[in-house]
C-alpha positions, 0 to 999 in steps of 0.5 A: 771875845774877839781880839785884834792884837797889834804887837811887834814882839813875837814872844809877847804875842805868843803868850797872850794868844796861848792864854786867851785861847784857853779862855775861849777868846779869839785873837787875830795877830798883827806884827805892826801897825800897818798890818793891824789897820788892814785887819781891823773890821767891825767884828772885833770886840777890843784892840790890844795895841803896843805903843813902841813899834817900828814903822808906825807907832801905837799912838798914830795907829790909835789916832787912825783907828779912832777916825773910823771906829769906836772899838775899845783900845787897850794900850800895851806899853813899856812906857808907864809915865803919866804923860804917855798915858795922857797922850794915849787917852787924848787920842782915844785909848780906853785903858793901859797895861804896862810891861811886864804883865801877866796874861791873866791880868791883861785878860781881866782888864779886857773883860772889865773894859768890855763890861764898862763899855757895854754898860755905857752903851746898852744896846741889843742886836738880834738879826736885823733888829737893833735896840737902844735899851736906854731910849727904847728906840727900835730899828729894823735895818737902820729904820726907826720904828715906833712901838708902844710900851706894851709892844716894846716889852713884848719884843724884849720878852720874846728876844730874852726867850728866843727859841723858847715856846711861850704860851699865851698865859706866859705872855699875858702874865709877864706883860699884863701882870698876874692880876689881869682878868681881861680877854686872853686874845689881847695877846694875839692882838698885840703880837699881830700889831708887833709883827706888822711894825717889825717889817722884814723882821716879822718872820722872827715871831713864829706862831706855835699852833694851839700853844702860843709863839716862839721868837727865832731868827730866820734867813731873810 
């Protein structure tokens, strides 16, 4: 988990960073809204945003973030009234936590929020491959490619078992089923088709001589 923490109170930042660090979560600190906006990029999983800050308040920061990013935003605030929360939600915030709070509760809220967001937007990014798991759409460098159902299942199985050598028998059993009695060479045929459709990502599927195949990322 990589977190952008935008909070003007140094003591609060310190105890959040200390706890999150113990949980192996990376926290980048910003002491005001302008600094936070300058630090924001696509690498962050979540933004923790205080409301009452000098210069530019959290509401305005949230509004500006939403103009360029859909990163989950969790408000940290001493303002607990419903109207303040409704205003935050209207601006695009995903959740709230009221001061004072324990860092363990904040961390749990972050994990729950990320789990919820990831469930709502089920996607998979591996190297230059992007997969929408709800629609089964596969993109290579933002180019949509058309895969048959068997080719899609084969790709997913390779990704789920990346860096593992998969025999032809394993692939045959998983994709075609244990009751398939056809020619084993069908695996090679479908791998060849899949590689061709994967364009620049084709080198990810490597042949292991006399055994089968392995999916591994390569520098392209």
